[in-house]
PLY file of the C-alpha trace (Angstrom):
ply
format ascii 1.0
element vertex 457
property float x
property float y
property float z
element edge 456
property int vertex1
property int vertex2
end_header
15.53 47.46 -98.00
14.47 49.76 -100.55
11.46 51.29 -101.30
10.56 54.01 -103.97
7.76 56.15 -103.24
8.15 58.10 -106.67
6.97 61.28 -107.82
3.56 63.11 -106.28
2.87 64.36 -110.06
2.05 67.72 -108.31
-0.34 66.59 -105.76
0.37 67.27 -102.01
0.82 63.39 -100.76
1.21 59.96 -102.10
1.36 56.45 -101.00
2.86 53.16 -102.02
2.18 49.74 -101.36
4.92 47.54 -102.13
5.77 43.74 -101.53
9.48 42.82 -100.71
11.13 40.55 -97.66
11.99 43.29 -94.46
11.39 43.05 -91.46
9.93 45.75 -88.79
12.84 48.27 -87.86
14.51 47.64 -90.97
13.36 51.40 -92.25
13.25 53.70 -89.64
9.62 55.05 -89.29
9.64 58.55 -90.69
12.15 59.06 -93.93
13.49 63.10 -95.02
15.94 64.90 -95.60
18.16 63.28 -92.97
18.54 59.62 -94.03
16.90 59.87 -97.61
18.76 56.96 -99.33
21.10 58.63 -102.21
21.83 61.89 -100.14
18.85 64.16 -101.30
17.51 66.85 -99.66
14.29 67.18 -100.50
11.44 68.80 -97.84
8.78 65.89 -98.15
9.02 63.07 -95.98
7.20 59.86 -95.49
5.97 57.69 -92.79
7.10 53.85 -93.51
4.62 51.07 -92.14
6.01 47.51 -92.29
2.89 45.28 -91.51
2.79 40.82 -92.30
3.08 39.95 -95.96
-0.75 40.15 -97.66
-1.82 36.32 -98.94
-1.17 35.40 -102.42
-3.97 36.25 -104.75
-6.06 33.48 -105.79
-4.92 31.16 -108.77
-7.90 31.87 -111.23
-9.94 28.94 -111.99
-9.32 27.43 -115.66
-11.91 29.37 -117.99
-14.22 26.73 -118.98
-14.31 24.76 -121.86
-16.22 26.72 -124.56
-19.75 24.85 -125.31
-19.40 23.67 -129.48
-21.79 25.56 -131.29
-24.99 23.96 -132.20
-25.32 22.45 -135.43
-28.32 22.78 -137.31
-30.43 19.83 -137.82
-30.43 18.60 -141.16
-34.14 17.75 -142.44
-34.34 15.47 -145.33
-35.96 16.02 -148.05
-39.43 15.38 -147.93
-42.27 14.71 -150.75
-43.51 17.82 -150.21
-40.58 19.88 -150.12
-39.30 17.48 -152.93
-42.43 18.99 -155.40
-42.12 22.26 -154.42
-38.95 23.25 -156.50
-38.73 24.59 -159.86
-37.13 21.13 -161.16
-40.45 19.07 -159.07
-40.90 16.26 -161.74
-42.40 12.51 -161.34
-40.32 9.75 -161.56
-38.77 8.24 -164.53
-41.60 5.89 -166.16
-44.34 7.21 -163.77
-47.88 6.87 -165.78
-50.19 9.87 -164.59
-53.58 9.39 -163.45
-55.90 11.97 -161.97
-57.20 9.15 -159.60
-53.47 9.08 -158.55
-53.82 12.00 -156.36
-57.02 10.48 -154.14
-56.32 9.20 -150.84
-59.95 8.14 -149.75
-58.36 6.04 -146.88
-60.61 5.17 -143.97
-59.20 3.24 -141.28
-61.80 4.15 -138.55
-63.28 0.42 -138.79
-59.55 -1.05 -137.99
-59.31 -2.56 -134.30
-55.65 -2.23 -134.47
-55.47 1.39 -134.65
-57.08 1.63 -131.25
-53.40 2.01 -129.50
-55.07 4.12 -126.61
-57.49 2.16 -125.44
-55.33 -1.12 -125.33
-52.62 0.57 -123.69
-55.31 1.57 -120.86
-56.45 -1.67 -120.60
-53.02 -2.91 -120.00
-52.98 -0.23 -117.51
-56.06 -1.17 -115.68
-54.48 -4.94 -114.72
-53.71 -5.06 -111.26
-52.45 -8.03 -109.09
-54.44 -7.62 -105.79
-52.22 -7.72 -102.50
-52.12 -11.71 -101.47
-52.14 -12.80 -97.76
-49.12 -14.13 -95.96
-48.65 -18.16 -97.09
-48.95 -19.52 -93.63
-51.99 -18.47 -91.72
-49.42 -18.34 -88.49
-47.37 -15.82 -89.70
-50.50 -13.29 -90.23
-50.97 -10.02 -88.28
-54.10 -11.70 -86.42
-51.73 -14.28 -84.83
-50.08 -11.64 -83.19
-52.88 -10.71 -80.62
-54.47 -13.91 -80.68
-53.38 -17.59 -80.17
-52.39 -19.65 -83.24
-51.91 -22.76 -81.60
-54.23 -25.59 -82.86
-52.39 -28.19 -80.82
-54.47 -29.98 -77.29
-52.15 -30.72 -74.65
-54.24 -33.13 -72.75
-52.48 -36.29 -72.56
-55.16 -39.18 -71.68
-53.45 -41.63 -68.91
-52.38 -45.21 -69.91
-54.26 -46.46 -67.39
-57.66 -45.21 -68.45
-57.44 -48.53 -70.67
-57.96 -50.77 -67.78
-59.56 -48.81 -64.87
-60.57 -52.44 -63.53
-56.55 -52.62 -62.50
-57.45 -50.31 -59.84
-59.62 -52.93 -57.81
-62.39 -51.56 -55.57
-61.29 -48.10 -56.61
-61.99 -49.03 -60.32
-65.61 -47.58 -60.83
-64.35 -44.14 -59.29
-60.98 -44.17 -61.83
-63.65 -45.01 -64.48
-65.64 -41.97 -63.74
-62.54 -39.61 -63.58
-61.18 -41.31 -67.04
-64.24 -41.08 -68.52
-64.47 -37.23 -67.17
-60.73 -36.71 -68.77
-61.77 -38.40 -71.70
-64.43 -35.83 -72.36
-61.81 -32.54 -71.94
-59.65 -34.24 -74.11
-61.94 -35.34 -76.64
-63.60 -31.90 -76.25
-60.00 -30.22 -77.16
-59.04 -32.52 -79.79
-62.58 -31.81 -81.83
-62.07 -27.95 -81.87
-58.44 -28.81 -82.96
-59.16 -30.72 -85.97
-61.89 -28.09 -87.01
-59.37 -25.39 -87.06
-56.44 -27.79 -88.61
-58.72 -28.60 -91.90
-59.19 -25.03 -92.26
-55.68 -23.84 -92.10
-54.42 -26.94 -94.41
-57.56 -25.30 -96.93
-56.01 -22.39 -96.57
-52.36 -23.71 -97.21
-53.55 -25.21 -100.40
-54.12 -22.03 -101.72
-51.00 -20.29 -103.68
-50.46 -16.83 -104.12
-47.51 -16.87 -103.96
-46.43 -16.37 -107.41
-48.20 -12.85 -108.63
-48.42 -12.70 -112.68
-47.35 -8.62 -112.16
-44.16 -10.30 -111.23
-43.76 -13.24 -113.65
-42.34 -13.23 -117.13
-45.77 -13.47 -118.83
-46.33 -9.39 -117.38
-42.77 -8.62 -118.98
-43.61 -10.54 -122.27
-46.50 -9.17 -122.65
-45.22 -5.50 -121.85
-42.16 -6.47 -124.50
-45.50 -7.38 -127.10
-47.04 -3.79 -126.03
-44.19 -1.87 -126.83
-43.56 -3.28 -130.24
-47.34 -2.58 -130.80
-46.80 1.02 -130.18
-43.48 1.21 -132.06
-45.79 -0.24 -135.27
-48.42 2.32 -134.27
-46.34 5.23 -134.56
-44.90 4.24 -137.90
-48.37 3.71 -139.24
-49.64 6.66 -137.59
-46.67 8.73 -139.56
-46.92 6.91 -142.82
-50.73 7.61 -142.90
-50.01 11.56 -142.22
-47.54 11.60 -145.02
-49.64 9.94 -147.20
-52.71 12.34 -146.53
-50.47 14.98 -146.38
-49.04 14.42 -149.58
-52.00 13.14 -151.33
-54.28 16.47 -150.62
-51.87 18.97 -151.15
-51.15 17.67 -154.17
-55.31 17.84 -155.04
-55.59 20.81 -153.79
-52.84 22.28 -156.26
-54.87 20.52 -159.38
-58.16 21.68 -158.15
-56.43 25.54 -157.62
-55.15 25.47 -161.47
-58.17 24.01 -162.94
-60.44 27.17 -161.33
-57.39 29.86 -161.03
-55.52 28.97 -165.13
-58.46 28.07 -166.70
-58.89 31.63 -168.52
-55.12 32.22 -168.50
-54.37 29.23 -169.82
-56.53 29.66 -173.01
-54.95 33.15 -173.29
-51.19 31.47 -173.09
-52.08 28.74 -176.04
-52.86 32.11 -177.76
-49.69 33.10 -177.18
-48.40 30.12 -177.85
-49.71 29.73 -181.57
-48.87 33.62 -182.31
-45.09 32.90 -181.10
-45.06 29.73 -183.65
-46.38 31.86 -186.46
-44.60 34.61 -186.07
-41.28 32.61 -185.56
-41.87 30.20 -188.22
-39.02 29.73 -190.41
-40.27 30.60 -193.83
-41.29 33.78 -193.31
-39.65 34.63 -190.55
-38.09 38.20 -190.18
-35.48 38.71 -187.95
-35.36 42.54 -187.80
-39.19 42.84 -188.00
-38.79 40.16 -184.55
-35.94 41.80 -183.12
-37.01 43.60 -179.71
-36.70 47.37 -179.18
-34.23 46.77 -176.18
-30.66 45.72 -177.33
-30.70 41.86 -176.28
-26.88 41.70 -176.73
-24.69 41.03 -179.83
-24.41 37.25 -178.78
-27.90 36.85 -178.44
-29.65 36.14 -182.22
-33.31 36.64 -183.23
-33.30 32.86 -183.26
-32.60 32.14 -179.69
-35.50 34.59 -179.00
-38.21 33.06 -180.49
-37.07 29.38 -179.05
-36.93 30.96 -175.94
-40.38 32.56 -176.34
-41.37 29.31 -177.48
-40.06 27.15 -174.32
-41.07 29.83 -172.03
-44.62 29.72 -173.13
-44.79 25.49 -173.44
-43.36 25.94 -169.78
-45.97 28.28 -168.55
-49.01 26.32 -170.41
-48.09 23.04 -168.74
-47.44 24.52 -165.29
-50.86 25.95 -165.26
-51.99 22.29 -166.28
-54.17 20.51 -164.28
-51.48 17.63 -164.61
-48.51 19.32 -164.57
-44.44 18.36 -163.86
-45.19 19.33 -159.82
-48.94 18.07 -159.88
-47.85 14.45 -161.36
-44.70 15.17 -158.61
-47.35 15.05 -155.58
-49.57 12.27 -157.54
-46.83 9.64 -157.91
-45.82 10.58 -154.26
-49.02 9.88 -153.34
-49.35 6.57 -154.62
-45.75 5.49 -153.05
-46.90 6.81 -149.74
-50.19 4.56 -150.14
-48.61 2.21 -150.74
-46.43 2.52 -147.79
-49.15 3.35 -145.76
-50.50 -0.28 -146.20
-47.06 -1.95 -145.67
-46.80 0.22 -142.14
-50.70 -0.86 -141.38
-50.39 -4.61 -142.39
-47.54 -4.70 -139.82
-49.13 -2.62 -137.81
-52.45 -5.24 -137.56
-49.84 -7.94 -136.55
-48.25 -6.55 -134.04
-51.77 -5.47 -132.93
-52.99 -9.32 -132.93
-49.59 -10.28 -130.86
-50.01 -8.09 -128.56
-53.87 -8.89 -127.94
-53.23 -12.74 -127.65
-50.26 -12.02 -125.08
-53.00 -9.55 -123.51
-56.01 -11.85 -123.09
-53.14 -14.66 -121.24
-51.91 -11.99 -118.70
-55.05 -10.96 -118.03
-56.50 -14.55 -117.97
-53.43 -14.80 -115.32
-54.48 -11.87 -113.42
-58.06 -12.84 -113.16
-57.47 -16.53 -111.82
-54.80 -14.96 -109.45
-56.93 -12.56 -108.13
-59.61 -15.02 -107.69
-57.09 -17.43 -105.69
-56.27 -14.29 -103.50
-60.14 -13.61 -102.47
-60.62 -17.30 -102.00
-57.93 -17.19 -99.62
-58.90 -14.52 -97.83
-62.12 -15.83 -97.42
-60.42 -18.80 -95.78
-58.32 -16.75 -93.72
-61.93 -15.45 -92.36
-62.46 -18.88 -91.83
-59.61 -19.85 -90.15
-59.97 -17.02 -87.53
-63.18 -18.17 -87.30
-62.59 -21.35 -86.04
-59.75 -19.87 -83.76
-62.49 -17.66 -81.89
-64.57 -20.80 -81.61
-61.46 -23.29 -80.60
-59.33 -20.91 -78.19
-62.33 -20.46 -75.40
-62.82 -24.49 -75.55
-59.19 -25.12 -75.10
-59.13 -22.92 -72.28
-61.77 -24.79 -70.73
-61.28 -28.05 -71.32
-56.99 -27.85 -70.70
-58.23 -26.45 -67.01
-60.82 -29.07 -66.52
-58.63 -31.99 -67.55
-55.52 -30.57 -65.50
-57.32 -30.56 -62.39
-59.30 -33.89 -63.09
-56.14 -35.09 -64.17
-54.30 -34.28 -60.44
-56.98 -36.49 -58.93
-56.75 -39.25 -61.39
-52.28 -39.26 -60.36
-53.36 -39.87 -56.76
-54.62 -43.16 -57.62
-52.16 -44.27 -60.39
-49.76 -43.01 -57.44
-51.03 -45.15 -54.96
-51.52 -42.71 -52.35
-55.34 -42.67 -52.51
-56.39 -45.05 -49.76
-59.81 -45.82 -47.88
-62.21 -44.02 -49.61
-60.47 -44.19 -53.00
-58.88 -41.19 -52.19
-62.14 -39.16 -51.02
-62.46 -37.25 -47.97
-65.64 -38.06 -45.60
-67.04 -35.04 -46.66
-66.12 -36.00 -50.35
-67.26 -39.21 -50.03
-70.59 -38.26 -48.48
-71.04 -36.05 -51.14
-70.43 -38.79 -53.97
-72.70 -41.22 -52.25
-75.32 -39.00 -52.26
-75.14 -38.51 -55.67
-74.92 -42.19 -56.27
-77.58 -42.67 -53.97
-79.84 -40.23 -56.09
-79.07 -41.58 -58.70
-79.93 -45.39 -57.94
-82.68 -44.91 -55.67
-84.08 -48.27 -56.14
-81.36 -50.08 -55.00
-80.94 -48.30 -51.40
-84.52 -47.35 -50.56
-87.66 -48.99 -50.96
-91.63 -48.22 -50.29
-93.11 -50.39 -46.92
-96.34 -48.78 -46.46
-96.79 -45.84 -48.18
-93.41 -44.69 -47.00
-89.58 -44.45 -47.90
-87.27 -46.95 -46.21
-83.57 -47.11 -46.48
-82.59 -50.06 -47.52
-79.85 -51.81 -45.40
-76.33 -51.59 -47.40
-72.89 -50.85 -46.51
-71.57 -47.44 -46.95
-68.66 -48.85 -49.17
-71.07 -51.12 -51.03
-73.08 -47.73 -51.55
-70.22 -45.82 -53.54
-68.77 -48.86 -55.14
-71.38 -50.76 -56.38
0 1
1 2
2 3
3 4
4 5
5 6
6 7
7 8
8 9
9 10
10 11
11 12
12 13
13 14
14 15
15 16
16 17
17 18
18 19
19 20
20 21
21 22
22 23
23 24
24 25
25 26
26 27
27 28
28 29
29 30
30 31
31 32
32 33
33 34
34 35
35 36
36 37
37 38
38 39
39 40
40 41
41 42
42 43
43 44
44 45
45 46
46 47
47 48
48 49
49 50
50 51
51 52
52 53
53 54
54 55
55 56
56 57
57 58
58 59
59 60
60 61
61 62
62 63
63 64
64 65
65 66
66 67
67 68
68 69
69 70
70 71
71 72
72 73
73 74
74 75
75 76
76 77
77 78
78 79
79 80
80 81
81 82
82 83
83 84
84 85
85 86
86 87
87 88
88 89
89 90
90 91
91 92
92 93
93 94
94 95
95 96
96 97
97 98
98 99
99 100
100 101
101 102
102 103
103 104
104 105
105 106
106 107
107 108
108 109
109 110
110 111
111 112
112 113
113 114
114 115
115 116
116 117
117 118
118 119
119 120
120 121
121 122
122 123
123 124
124 125
125 126
126 127
127 128
128 129
129 130
130 131
131 132
132 133
133 134
134 135
135 136
136 137
137 138
138 139
139 140
140 141
141 142
142 143
143 144
144 145
145 146
146 147
147 148
148 149
149 150
150 151
151 152
152 153
153 154
154 155
155 156
156 157
157 158
158 159
159 160
160 161
161 162
162 163
163 164
164 165
165 166
166 167
167 168
168 169
169 170
170 171
171 172
172 173
173 174
174 175
175 176
176 177
177 178
178 179
179 180
180 181
181 182
182 183
183 184
184 185
185 186
186 187
187 188
188 189
189 190
190 191
191 192
192 193
193 194
194 195
195 196
196 197
197 198
198 199
199 200
200 201
201 202
202 203
203 204
204 205
205 206
206 207
207 208
208 209
209 210
210 211
211 212
212 213
213 214
214 215
215 216
216 217
217 218
218 219
219 220
220 221
221 222
222 223
223 224
224 225
225 226
226 227
227 228
228 229
229 230
230 231
231 232
232 233
233 234
234 235
235 236
236 237
237 238
238 239
239 240
240 241
241 242
242 243
243 244
244 245
245 246
246 247
247 248
248 249
249 250
250 251
251 252
252 253
253 254
254 255
255 256
256 257
257 258
258 259
259 260
260 261
261 262
262 263
263 264
264 265
265 266
266 267
267 268
268 269
269 270
270 271
271 272
272 273
273 274
274 275
275 276
276 277
277 278
278 279
279 280
280 281
281 282
282 283
283 284
284 285
285 286
286 287
287 288
288 289
289 290
290 291
291 292
292 293
293 294
294 295
295 296
296 297
297 298
298 299
299 300
300 301
301 302
302 303
303 304
304 305
305 306
306 307
307 308
308 309
309 310
310 311
311 312
312 313
313 314
314 315
315 316
316 317
317 318
318 319
319 320
320 321
321 322
322 323
323 324
324 325
325 326
326 327
327 328
328 329
329 330
330 331
331 332
332 333
333 334
334 335
335 336
336 337
337 338
338 339
339 340
340 341
341 342
342 343
343 344
344 345
345 346
346 347
347 348
348 349
349 350
350 351
351 352
352 353
353 354
354 355
355 356
356 357
357 358
358 359
359 360
360 361
361 362
362 363
363 364
364 365
365 366
366 367
367 368
368 369
369 370
370 371
371 372
372 373
373 374
374 375
375 376
376 377
377 378
378 379
379 380
380 381
381 382
382 383
383 384
384 385
385 386
386 387
387 388
388 389
389 390
390 391
391 392
392 393
393 394
394 395
395 396
396 397
397 398
398 399
399 400
400 401
401 402
402 403
403 404
404 405
405 406
406 407
407 408
408 409
409 410
410 411
411 412
412 413
413 414
414 415
415 416
416 417
417 418
418 419
419 420
420 421
421 422
422 423
423 424
424 425
425 426
426 427
427 428
428 429
429 430
430 431
431 432
432 433
433 434
434 435
435 436
436 437
437 438
438 439
439 440
440 441
441 442
442 443
443 444
444 445
445 446
446 447
447 448
448 449
449 450
450 451
451 452
452 453
453 454
454 455
455 456
């Protein structure tokens, strides 16, 4: 390996870092005249240190593409700028009238220009949040029972208690109690079911705020907005051009009144001095030399033209004023066209807005009605649920007793214990005292009736 250190250029030390393929030990740790490559006998010496090769330098990122230089926007030559130049003039065929510069347009009574209020009316429309379509799906049913069914099923044999023989009266009484429990639950259930049907009959699933009528109304509103912007631009253009032209006319009439007379005098003098019959070219030559190519006759012609031009520019019906007046007439006509388009767009939007607003009003009323019915269903459930709990419990208890008779398990006292029979008979005796007892000698005397007869009369 070869390492060139180079000249120290007057310094006592010099160092060099080189990148070359080599390993530790390829070069002695110290280089001096004893091992200098080439046999040189300089007194200098150097220490050699071998390290790992440094990482390659990062690849530079490509320079960003230069952004294109902005191109200035081209501004079309409008009526104002067109009438400010020296070559300003009215279009061919224009007949000037002083009233052509009168703007005099008042649109304050036109309903169509009130776009802002029309937009705010649209923004104010909103559909109320509807309740769920089925009452059973509402949040209230997650914490309350919304089961309107009655599980009680009347035993078929209750329709013919005589088939129970001697136990007919007892079974008939039990069946009557079962029927009362059944009817009590069923009556409450019918009330809940009727309220639920009323609730379900009100359909608020298709809100107009998410229906085609909303999109149609919004599209009409956007069309109205575009027509409004076009009209406003046309109105402002007409107003500006007409008023600027009128101001220039007024300024000319006031400021150039005296100058106009002086210019007319100058014009007459120029015409007299330059008359062809007695024109003296040498006398009319100006003091300053005009050049060999300029004749005195040309001076007169130019003088007359310049004087006529100055008089025309200072006139209240100058070419510039006529330019403004012609543009004023054209822009007022354009404003009327844009106004007609605005009125048509406004009428279309108003019709669609009224239909959309009516649909939202009807929908929100349905939402209100459905919420009212929702409250009625909840109230009916709050009345029904306790009745259902009570009647079902009573029915189930009485049905256990009934099933003893239907299965034939009830014997003897019609399925009652002696204690129950005594209680039942006591109630029967009290209910029909004349049958069981009689009055004799101012005392209540029991009639001689068998116990079974007492209990099964």
